[in-house]
MDAnalysis code that builds the backbone (N, CA, C; Angstrom):
import MDAnalysis as mda
import numpy as np

u = mda.Universe.empty(195, n_residues=65, atom_resindex=np.repeat(np.arange(65), 3), trajectory=True)
u.add_TopologyAttr("name", ["N", "CA", "C"] * 65)
u.add_TopologyAttr("resid", np.arange(1, 66))
u.add_TopologyAttr("resname", ["UNK", "UNK", "UNK", "UNK", "UNK", "UNK", "UNK", "UNK", "UNK", "UNK", "UNK", "UNK", "UNK", "UNK", "UNK", "UNK", "UNK", "UNK", "UNK", "UNK", "UNK", "UNK", "UNK", "UNK", "UNK", "UNK", "UNK", "UNK", "UNK", "UNK", "UNK", "UNK", "UNK", "UNK", "UNK", "UNK", "UNK", "UNK", "UNK", "UNK", "UNK", "UNK", "UNK", "UNK", "UNK", "UNK", "UNK", "UNK", "UNK", "UNK", "UNK", "UNK", "UNK", "UNK", "UNK", "UNK", "UNK", "UNK", "UNK", "UNK", "UNK", "UNK", "UNK", "UNK", "UNK"])
u.atoms.positions = np.array([
    [-38.840, -71.639, 8.543],
    [-37.513, -71.339, 9.006],
    [-36.590, -72.472, 8.400],
    [-35.413, -71.871, 7.874],
    [-34.465, -72.830, 7.319],
    [-33.491, -73.251, 8.476],
    [-33.338, -74.433, 8.786],
    [-32.508, -74.803, 9.741],
    [-30.974, -74.352, 9.611],
    [-30.015, -74.314, 10.636],
    [-28.874, -73.670, 10.541],
    [-27.778, -74.319, 9.539],
    [-27.953, -75.602, 9.321],
    [-26.989, -76.232, 8.403],
    [-26.964, -75.624, 6.962],
    [-28.177, -75.471, 6.364],
    [-28.216, -75.149, 4.909],
    [-28.248, -73.606, 4.761],
    [-28.187, -72.756, 5.780],
    [-28.382, -71.269, 5.822],
    [-27.039, -70.740, 4.941],
    [-27.586, -69.808, 4.335],
    [-26.481, -69.034, 3.426],
    [-26.455, -69.545, 1.846],
    [-27.400, -70.427, 1.681],
    [-27.389, -70.927, 0.209],
    [-28.422, -70.570, -0.526],
    [-29.264, -69.530, 0.042],
    [-30.252, -69.048, -0.903],
    [-31.692, -69.706, -0.833],
    [-31.727, -70.701, 0.067],
    [-32.970, -71.481, 0.152],
    [-34.186, -70.571, 0.712],
    [-33.779, -69.860, 1.635],
    [-34.897, -68.970, 2.279],
    [-35.392, -68.031, 1.249],
    [-34.561, -67.393, 0.484],
    [-35.055, -66.419, -0.505],
    [-35.752, -67.032, -1.592],
    [-35.496, -68.235, -2.044],
    [-36.152, -69.019, -3.030],
    [-37.430, -69.308, -2.580],
    [-37.549, -69.805, -1.354],
    [-38.855, -70.109, -0.647],
    [-39.854, -68.972, -0.654],
    [-39.255, -67.861, -0.091],
    [-40.028, -66.820, -0.047],
    [-40.538, -66.277, -1.285],
    [-39.823, -66.112, -2.288],
    [-39.997, -65.796, -3.507],
    [-41.198, -66.530, -4.269],
    [-41.098, -67.891, -4.086],
    [-42.116, -68.564, -4.601],
    [-43.409, -68.562, -3.748],
    [-43.393, -68.468, -2.616],
    [-44.573, -68.245, -1.772],
    [-45.335, -66.958, -2.314],
    [-44.424, -65.823, -2.435],
    [-45.007, -64.724, -2.827],
    [-45.553, -64.802, -4.223],
    [-44.942, -65.389, -5.154],
    [-45.306, -65.695, -6.527],
    [-46.696, -66.432, -6.550],
    [-46.914, -67.472, -5.564],
    [-47.936, -68.150, -5.572],
    [-49.214, -67.397, -4.956],
    [-48.914, -66.455, -4.039],
    [-49.845, -65.651, -3.458],
    [-50.538, -64.709, -4.598],
    [-49.567, -64.013, -5.291],
    [-49.940, -63.146, -6.451],
    [-50.731, -63.942, -7.579],
    [-50.293, -65.001, -7.836],
    [-50.941, -65.738, -8.892],
    [-52.466, -66.293, -8.357],
    [-52.621, -66.269, -7.014],
    [-53.853, -66.656, -6.481],
    [-54.749, -65.383, -6.398],
    [-54.252, -64.259, -6.616],
    [-54.979, -62.943, -6.647],
    [-54.598, -62.001, -5.567],
    [-53.746, -62.188, -4.666],
    [-53.281, -61.429, -3.681],
    [-52.914, -60.003, -4.342],
    [-53.235, -59.023, -3.727],
    [-52.850, -57.487, -4.325],
    [-51.548, -57.162, -3.649],
    [-51.268, -57.707, -2.510],
    [-49.890, -57.296, -1.773],
    [-49.641, -58.439, -0.896],
    [-48.372, -58.443, -0.289],
    [-47.957, -59.305, 0.723],
    [-47.137, -58.545, 1.833],
    [-47.567, -58.612, 2.944],
    [-46.898, -57.882, 4.096],
    [-46.436, -58.786, 5.042],
    [-45.403, -58.482, 5.791],
    [-44.812, -59.280, 6.900],
    [-44.654, -58.461, 8.132],
    [-44.665, -59.225, 9.218],
    [-44.205, -58.475, 10.476],
    [-42.829, -59.212, 10.972],
    [-41.866, -58.337, 11.442],
    [-40.759, -58.943, 11.743],
    [-40.119, -57.992, 12.895],
    [-39.402, -58.783, 13.879],
    [-38.910, -57.888, 14.987],
    [-37.750, -57.032, 14.419],
    [-37.673, -55.820, 14.647],
    [-36.630, -54.833, 14.073],
    [-35.361, -55.282, 14.503],
    [-35.105, -56.079, 15.517],
    [-33.790, -56.399, 15.908],
    [-33.315, -57.859, 15.146],
    [-34.234, -58.404, 14.340],
    [-33.838, -59.547, 13.605],
    [-33.181, -59.326, 12.379],
    [-31.945, -58.976, 12.353],
    [-31.116, -58.534, 11.142],
    [-31.245, -59.468, 10.116],
    [-31.051, -60.692, 10.470],
    [-31.021, -61.805, 9.274],
    [-32.286, -61.855, 8.503],
    [-33.548, -61.822, 9.311],
    [-34.688, -61.811, 8.537],
    [-34.888, -60.512, 7.736],
    [-34.678, -59.356, 8.314],
    [-34.645, -58.140, 7.589],
    [-33.795, -58.179, 6.308],
    [-32.634, -58.733, 6.468],
    [-31.767, -58.856, 5.102],
    [-32.497, -59.607, 4.085],
    [-33.099, -60.758, 4.554],
    [-33.709, -61.654, 3.796],
    [-34.936, -60.942, 2.827],
    [-35.805, -60.412, 3.811],
    [-36.922, -59.633, 3.210],
    [-36.528, -58.579, 2.287],
    [-35.544, -57.813, 2.597],
    [-35.101, -56.560, 1.707],
    [-34.430, -57.304, 0.518],
    [-33.912, -58.308, 0.509],
    [-33.062, -58.780, -0.602],
    [-34.141, -59.292, -1.722],
    [-35.472, -59.704, -1.116],
    [-36.428, -60.261, -2.148],
    [-37.272, -59.006, -2.620],
    [-37.054, -57.931, -2.033],
    [-37.665, -56.687, -2.479],
    [-38.760, -56.020, -1.552],
    [-38.939, -56.654, -0.379],
    [-39.776, -56.056, 0.463],
    [-39.213, -54.788, 1.108],
    [-39.998, -53.776, 1.489],
    [-39.567, -52.433, 1.948],
    [-40.242, -52.178, 3.259],
    [-39.351, -51.704, 4.328],
    [-39.973, -51.313, 5.540],
    [-40.989, -50.092, 5.402],
    [-42.233, -50.314, 5.862],
    [-43.235, -49.280, 5.915],
    [-43.397, -48.545, 7.177],
    [-43.218, -49.189, 8.253],
    [-43.469, -48.775, 9.599],
    [-42.713, -49.483, 10.444],
    [-42.398, -49.074, 11.638],
    [-41.700, -49.798, 12.705],
    [-42.503, -49.547, 14.064],
    [-42.491, -50.435, 14.833],
    [-43.345, -50.385, 16.162],
    [-42.404, -50.981, 17.147],
    [-42.378, -50.298, 18.283],
    [-41.618, -51.037, 19.574],
    [-42.685, -51.793, 20.356],
    [-42.259, -52.907, 20.761],
    [-43.090, -53.687, 21.628],
    [-42.643, -53.763, 22.992],
    [-43.531, -53.910, 23.939],
    [-43.055, -54.024, 25.354],
    [-43.534, -55.107, 26.051],
    [-42.904, -55.644, 26.935],
    [-43.321, -56.983, 27.750],
    [-43.393, -56.623, 29.166],
    [-44.290, -57.309, 29.631],
    [-44.483, -57.211, 31.250],
    [-44.577, -58.581, 31.585],
    [-43.511, -59.095, 32.472],
    [-43.516, -60.487, 32.942],
    [-44.596, -60.403, 34.270],
    [-45.202, -61.477, 34.185],
    [-46.255, -61.692, 35.282],
    [-45.487, -62.569, 36.241],
    [-45.537, -62.209, 37.578],
    [-44.828, -62.880, 38.606],
    [-45.774, -63.327, 39.609],
])
């Protein structure tokens, strides 16, 4: 995660691109991510790097009391 101060400067996308490049260079055939569908900032980052949404899932939470 990039802290709040340097956000918007392209650091996150540079890091993500490099990590993906390293994974492919190491033999990975694909890279996949899980992200909460309400996390617009992360979704924008991932799609800007070239990721595409393949499926969406809703998750449910039950608080134990």
